[in-house]
C-alpha positions in Angstrom: -40.2 -32.4 -8.7 -39.8 -32.4 -4.9 -36.4 -30.5 -3.5 -33.8 -33.0 -2.4 -33.4 -33.5 1.3 -30.1 -32.7 2.8 -29.2 -36.1 3.8 -29.2 -37.0 0.1 -25.8 -35.1 -0.4 -23.9 -38.1 1.5 -24.8 -40.0 -1.6 -24.5 -37.2 -4.2 -25.9 -34.3 -5.5 -28.3 -34.3 -8.7 -28.0 -30.8 -9.8 -25.2 -29.5 -11.5 -22.4 -27.2 -9.7 -23.2 -24.6 -12.4 -26.9 -24.3 -12.0 -26.5 -24.4 -8.0 -24.2 -21.4 -8.2 -26.5 -19.6 -10.2 -29.4 -20.2 -8.0 -27.5 -20.0 -4.7 -25.1 -17.5 -5.3 -28.0 -15.0 -5.8 -29.2 -15.6 -2.5 -25.8 -15.5 -0.4 -25.3 -12.4 -2.4 -28.2 -10.6 -1.3 -28.5 -12.1 2.3 -24.7 -11.5 3.0 -24.6 -8.1 1.1 -27.4 -7.3 3.4 -26.0 -8.1 6.8 -22.7 -6.3 5.7 -24.5 -3.0 5.1 -26.3 -3.3 8.2 -23.1 -4.1 10.1 -20.9 -1.4 8.6 -23.1 1.5 8.1 -23.8 4.2 6.5 -24.9 2.3 3.6 -27.0 3.0 0.5 -29.6 1.0 -1.5 -26.9 -1.1 -3.2 -25.6 -2.2 0.4 -22.5 -0.6 0.0 -21.0 1.7 2.4 -21.0 5.2 0.3 -17.4 5.4 0.6 -17.0 2.1 -0.9 -19.3 3.1 -3.8 -17.7 6.1 -4.4 -14.6 4.1 -4.8 -15.6 1.6 -7.1 -17.2 4.0 -9.5 -13.7 5.8 -9.5 -12.0 2.4 -10.5 -14.3 1.4 -12.7 -14.2 -2.4 -10.8 -16.6 -5.0 -10.9 -17.0 -5.7 -7.4 -17.6 -9.1 -6.1 -16.5 -11.5 -3.5 -12.4 -11.4 -4.9 -12.5 -7.6 -4.7 -11.8 -7.2 -8.3 -9.0 -9.5 -8.4 -8.9 -13.1 -9.4 -6.7 -16.1 -8.3 -4.6 -17.8 -10.6 -6.6 -20.0 -13.1 -10.3 -19.0 -10.9 -13.3 -17.6 -12.5 -13.5 -13.7 -12.2 -15.2 -12.2 -9.5 -19.2 -12.7 -9.1 -20.9 -9.3 -9.8 -22.0 -7.2 -6.6 -25.4 -7.9 -5.3 -28.2 -6.1 -6.1 -30.2 -3.7 -3.8 -31.4 -5.1 -0.6 -33.9 -4.2 1.8 -32.6 -5.8 5.3 -30.2 -8.0 6.6 -31.3 -12.0 7.0 -33.1 -13.0 10.0 -36.1 -10.8 11.0 -38.2 -12.6 8.7 -36.2 -15.8 7.6 -36.6 -18.8 10.1 -33.4 -20.4 11.4 -32.7 -24.2 11.5 -33.2 -26.2 14.4 -30.4 -28.3 16.4 -32.2 -31.8 16.1 -32.8 -31.4 12.1 -28.9 -30.3 11.9 -27.9 -32.9 14.0 -29.6 -35.4 11.6 -27.6 -34.2 8.7 -24.1 -33.8 10.4 -24.2 -36.4 12.8 -23.5 -39.0 10.0 -20.9 -37.1 8.3 -18.8 -36.5 11.4 -18.7 -40.2 12.1 -16.7 -40.8 8.7 -13.3 -42.5 9.2 -11.5 -40.1 6.9 -11.8 -37.2 9.4 -9.2 -39.1 11.6 -9.4 -39.9 15.7 -10.5 -36.5 16.7 -13.3 -34.3 15.5 -15.2 -31.3 16.8 -17.9 -29.0 15.3 -20.1 -25.9 16.0 -23.0 -24.2 13.8 -24.0 -20.9 15.0 -27.1 -18.5 14.0 -24.9 -15.2 13.0 -28.1 -13.2 13.5 -28.8 -14.4 17.4 -25.3 -15.7 18.1 -27.2 -19.0 19.2 -25.3 -22.3 18.8 -27.4 -24.5 16.8 -25.2 -27.7 16.7 -22.1 -28.7 18.9 -20.0 -31.4 18.8 -17.3 -31.4 21.4 -17.4 -27.7 20.5 -15.4 -26.8 24.0 -12.3 -29.0 23.3 -9.3 -27.3 21.9 -7.7 -29.1 19.1 -4.8 -27.8 16.4 -6.6 -25.3 14.6 -3.8 -25.0 11.7 -4.4 -22.1 9.5 -7.7 -21.2 10.9 -5.4 -19.6 13.7 -5.4 -16.6 11.2 -9.0 -16.0 12.2 -7.9 -15.2 15.7 -5.0 -13.5 14.6 -7.2 -11.0 12.3 -9.8 -10.4 15.3 -7.1 -9.5 17.5 -5.2 -7.3 15.3 -8.2 -5.4 14.2 -9.4 -5.1 17.7 -5.9 -3.9 19.0 -4.5 -1.4 15.7 -7.9 -0.9 13.9 -8.9 -1.7 10.4 -7.6 1.6 9.4 -4.2 1.6 10.7 -1.2 1.6 8.2 2.2 0.1 8.8 5.2 2.6 7.8 8.4 1.9 6.3 10.7 5.0 6.6 14.1 6.4 6.4 16.0 8.6 8.4 19.1 10.7 8.3 21.8 11.0 11.1 23.3 14.5 10.4 26.7 14.1 11.8 27.5 10.9 10.0 25.5 11.2 7.0 24.4 7.7 8.0 20.9 6.8 6.1 18.7 4.1 7.9 16.1 2.2 6.3 13.9 1.3 9.5 11.3 -1.7 9.1 7.8 -1.0 10.6 6.7 -4.8 10.2 5.2 -4.7 6.5 5.8 -7.8 4.7 4.1 -6.8 1.8 6.3 -4.0 0.8 7.4 -4.4 -3.1 10.0 -4.2 -4.8 8.7 -4.9 -8.0 7.3 -3.3 -11.2 4.0 -4.4 -10.8 2.0 -3.6 -7.8 -1.4 -5.1 -7.7 -2.4 -4.9 -4.2 -1.8 -1.1 -3.7 1.2 -2.3 -1.3 3.9 0.2 -0.1 6.4 0.7 -2.7 10.3 0.6 -2.4 10.7 2.5 -5.5 8.2 5.4 -4.2 10.4 5.2 -1.0 13.7 5.4 -3.0 11.9 8.4 -5.1 10.9 10.4 -2.0 14.5 9.8 -0.3 16.3 10.8 -3.2 14.6 14.0 -3.7 14.6 15.0 0.2 18.4 14.1 0.5 19.1 16.2 -2.7 17.3 19.2 -1.0 19.8 18.7 1.7 22.7 18.8 -0.5 23.6 14.9 0.2 24.3 12.9 -2.8 26.2 10.2 -0.9 25.4 8.1 2.5 26.2 5.4 4.4 22.9 3.1 4.1 22.0 0.8 7.0 19.0 -1.1 8.1 16.8 -0.7 11.3 15.1 -3.9 12.5 14.9 -2.9 16.2 11.3 -2.6 16.3 11.2 -6.7 16.8 12.6 -8.6 19.4 13.4 -12.0 20.0 14.0 -14.9 17.4 13.2 -14.2 13.7 13.3 -17.7 12.7 9.9 -19.6 13.4 10.1 -22.7 15.8 9.2 -24.8 12.5 12.7 -23.9 11.1 13.6 -22.9 8.0 10.6 -23.3 5.7 9.1 -22.2 2.1 5.9 -21.3 3.9 7.3 -18.5 5.8 10.3 -16.0 5.7 12.0 -15.3 8.8 10.0 -12.8 10.6 11.6 -9.3 10.4 10.7 -5.6 10.7 11.9 -5.2 7.4 11.6 -7.0 4.4 10.3 -6.6 0.5 7.8 -8.9 -1.2 7.8 -11.4 1.6 11.7 -11.9 1.2 10.8 -14.1 -2.3 13.5 -14.6 -4.6 11.0 -15.9 -7.2 7.9 -14.0 -8.9 5.3 -15.8 -6.9 2.8 -13.6 -4.6 1.4 -16.3 -2.4 2.0 -19.7 -1.7 5.5 -21.8 -0.5 8.4 -19.9 -2.2 12.1 -19.9 -1.8 12.9 -16.8 0.5 16.1 -14.7 1.5 18.1 -15.8 4.2 18.3 -12.6 5.7 15.0 -10.3 4.5 16.3 -7.1 5.9 19.7 -7.5 4.3 17.9 -8.5 1.1 15.5 -5.3 1.0 18.4 -2.7 1.9 20.5 -4.3 -0.8 17.8 -3.6 -3.3 17.1 -0.1 -2.0 20.7 0.8 -2.2 20.2 -0.1 -6.1 17.3 2.1 -6.4 19.1 5.0 -4.6 22.0 4.7 -7.2 19.4 4.8 -10.1 18.3 8.0 -8.5 21.6 9.6 -8.2 22.3 8.8 -4.6 25.5 7.0 -3.7 25.8 4.5 -1.0 29.1 3.4 0.7 30.3 -0.1 0.6 27.4 -2.8 1.5 24.3 -1.7 3.6 24.6 -3.3 7.4 22.3 -3.4 10.5 22.2 0.0 12.4 19.7 1.5 14.7 18.4 5.2 14.5 19.1 7.7 17.3 17.0 10.2 18.9 18.5 12.7 16.9 17.9 11.1 13.5 15.7 13.2 11.3 12.7 11.7 9.2 13.5 11.8 5.8 10.6 10.0 3.8 8.1 7.0 4.1 5.6 4.9 2.6 2.7 3.3 4.2 0.8 -0.1 3.9 -2.7 -0.7 2.7 -5.0 -0.5 6.1 -4.7 -3.5 8.4 -8.3 -4.7 7.0 -7.1 -5.2 3.3 -4.1 -6.7 4.8 -6.5 -9.2 6.8 -8.7 -9.8 3.6 -5.1 -10.9 1.7 -4.0 -12.8 4.5 -7.3 -15.1 5.2 -8.0 -15.4 1.3 -4.6 -16.6 0.3 -3.7 -18.1 3.8 -0.6 -15.9 3.9 1.9 -16.8 6.9 4.5 -14.0 6.6 1.3 -11.4 6.9 -0.4 -13.1 9.5 2.8 -13.2 11.7 3.3 -9.6 10.7 -0.2 -8.7 12.0 0.5 -10.6 15.4 3.5 -8.6 16.0 1.4 -5.3 15.3 -1.1 -6.7 17.9 1.6 -6.9 20.3 2.9 -3.6 19.4 -0.6 -1.9 20.1 -1.5 -4.1 23.3 2.2 -3.2 24.7 3.4 -6.6 24.8 6.7 -7.9 23.8 7.3 -7.6 20.2 8.3 -11.2 20.1 6.5 -14.8 19.2 5.4 -14.9 22.8 4.2 -11.4 23.2 2.3 -11.8 20.3 0.7 -14.8 21.7 -0.4 -13.0 24.9 -1.4 -10.0 22.9 -3.5 -12.0 20.6 -5.0 -13.6 23.7 -5.5 -10.3 25.2 -7.8 -9.0 22.5 -9.9 -12.1 22.3 -10.8 -11.9 26.0 -11.8 -8.2 25.5 -14.3 -9.5 22.9 -15.7 -12.0 25.3 -14.6 -15.2 23.4 -14.3 -18.7 24.9 -10.8 -19.3 25.6 -10.5 -22.4 27.7 -7.4 -24.4 26.3 -6.6 -22.0 23.4 -3.1 -21.3 23.0 -1.3 -18.7 20.4 2.4 -20.0 19.8 2.3 -17.9 16.4 0.0 -16.0 14.5 0.1 -18.2 11.3 -1.1 -21.7 12.8 2.0 -23.2 11.5 3.2 -24.1 15.4 1.4 -27.5 16.1 1.3 -26.3 19.8 -1.5 -23.6 18.7 -4.9 -24.8 20.4 -8.5 -23.7 19.7 -12.0 -24.8 19.8 -14.9 -24.9 17.8 -16.8 -22.8 20.1 -13.9 -19.7 19.9 -13.4 -20.0 15.9 -17.4 -19.6 15.6 -17.3 -17.1 18.3 -14.9 -15.2 16.1 -17.1 -15.3 13.2 -20.3 -14.1 15.0 -18.7 -11.1 16.4 -17.5 -10.5 12.9 -21.3 -10.8 11.8 -22.1 -8.4 14.7 -23.6 -5.0 13.5 -22.1 -3.5 16.6 -18.5 -4.4 15.3 -17.7 -3.1 12.0 -14.2 -2.9 12.8 -14.2 -7.0 12.3 -16.1 -6.7 8.9 -13.0 -8.0 7.0 -12.8 -11.0 9.1 -15.8 -12.1 6.9 -15.0 -10.3 3.4 -11.7 -12.1 3.6 -12.6 -15.6 3.4 -12.2 -17.6 0.5 -15.3 -18.2 -1.8 -16.0 -22.2 -2.3 -14.9 -23.2 -5.7 -13.7 -19.7 -6.9 -11.5 -18.2 -4.6 -8.2 -18.3 -2.7 -7.5 -21.6 -0.8 -11.0 -22.8 -1.8 -10.6 -22.2 -5.4 -9.8 -25.7 -6.3 -12.1 -27.4 -3.9 -15.9 -28.3 -4.1 -15.5 -29.9 -7.2 -17.5 -33.4 -6.2 -21.2 -33.5 -7.0 -22.0 -34.1 -3.5 -20.3 -30.6 -2.7 -22.1 -28.6 -5.3 -24.7 -26.9 -3.1 -21.8 -25.3 -1.1 -20.1 -23.8 -4.3 -20.1 -20.1 -4.1 -22.2 -20.0 -0.8 -19.4 -21.3 1.5 -17.1 -19.0 2.7 -14.4 -20.4 5.0 -10.8 -20.5 6.3 -8.8 -23.8 5.4 -6.4 -25.4 8.0 -4.0 -28.0 6.6 -0.9 -29.8 8.5 0.1 -33.4 8.7 -2.8 -35.2 10.1 -4.9 -31.9 10.9 -7.5 -30.4 8.8 -9.8 -27.6 9.7 -12.7 -25.4 8.3 -14.4 -22.6 9.5 -16.2 -19.8 8.2 -19.9 -18.6 7.1 -22.7 -20.2 4.8 -26.3 -19.3 4.0 -28.7 -22.1 4.2 -31.3 -23.0 2.0 -33.8 -20.6 3.8 -31.4 -17.7 3.7 -30.4 -17.8 7.5 -26.5 -16.8 7.8 -24.8 -19.3 9.9 -21.3 -19.7 11.0 -19.5 -23.0 11.4 -16.2 -24.5 12.7 -14.9 -28.2 11.9 -11.8 -29.3 13.4 -10.1 -32.7 13.0 -6.9 -34.3 14.0 -5.5 -38.0 13.2 -6.8 -38.0 9.3 -4.9 -40.8 7.4 -5.3 -38.8 4.0 -5.8 -35.1 3.8 -7.6 -35.1 0.4 -10.1 -37.5 1.9 -10.4 -35.4 5.1 -10.7 -32.4 3.2 -13.5 -33.8 1.0 -15.8 -34.5 4.3 -15.3 -31.3 5.6 -16.3 -29.7 2.1 -19.5 -31.8 2.6 -20.4 -30.7 6.3 -20.3 -27.2 5.1 -22.3 -28.2 1.8 -24.7 -29.9 3.8 -25.2 -26.7 6.0 -25.6 -24.9 3.1 -28.5 -26.9 1.5 -30.3 -27.5 4.5 -33.3 -25.4 5.8 -33.2 -28.0 8.8 -36.6 -27.1 10.6 
């Protein structure tokens, strides 16, 4: 039976989703693992960096695209790819522009996408743009803004940077300060699945150090002076984002959730300090009165600290779950590293400065925040594909987590419950992409391996869509069409 043509995706795909993933995931696993192995080195015959392989053995993990974790209700992670020989591209032919246009142009005319739409498809091996439709026009990117935030943070601060939360003691007054470094993933919960910095561990270390000093009673204050400017996002009070503070625990969530919208503490720093005071009391350290705001002097002595996972891990978590709190924190870390003011405006300048260093097309770009919740953010399909192509460049291993954090179509993160239509089946497991959704705005940008095994990057941005579900379905079909298309 002859292979289905890519254009037939418009009317449906005859093969089942399960069979397509079984066949397709093997291709994407081998091809993507090969690219990452070459990009990051040193590597071994399994396509893993040696250090990663050693860590995987020590943890007994199963590997896979979800990094050993699963999203709620999603299937377990796929097994790691087998041994590979070379990155895709040297012997695999790439698609042609006219053939891609024949597949994508009809889909981009769908009225479900709204009044504005832009698109770009780029060969990740060569960096050549294979397809573009108004690719240089800047539209509202929604949460695909997080790709820019990730690239900027990784470039400015580095993938191994860890954010410290610490305590310090004023010797004269016995004032203990809980000093925020901007880590929204700091946790006070019993279970810590992300290996986050732990407020309980900080209390253990602080109490032990204070007792060695002979201090069992202190005045507790909290220091959030690392950040400046307004803490409230221009969007206002919203369950998608806590107030942006240099000190918070568990993203200031007041329920047991770990991602997505949730009720938040009105004052994240105060809530974290009150929790910390309770933890100190459990460890034999009395705090006088309620915690209040303060600022460490130059004479304050360090007592203890805990550090976040590396920025590369925070980037992955941010992209997979579209985590707005981590995004705003990474934007501030970029501002700190780039010597800009530590507020929304300074973070925007810092992001643009780092992207300019990467040589990316910034015409019309604007970064009013790090999360993409601000509708005045602007980015082009050319910029987003440029970011992804840089992350796939073997010369830029620091950007690797920009790719490894992308949700997997039909399996993880914000794509876990998409790609359910038969017409999207070819994208399941093959498309890895960052989603973006605001009222009337729908975007998708990521990577895909086509039918010939070529790694491509793509970006589709739309505005004015009448219904988000219909627009998302067309965006998914566009990416699936690239996955199914040899297009030579």
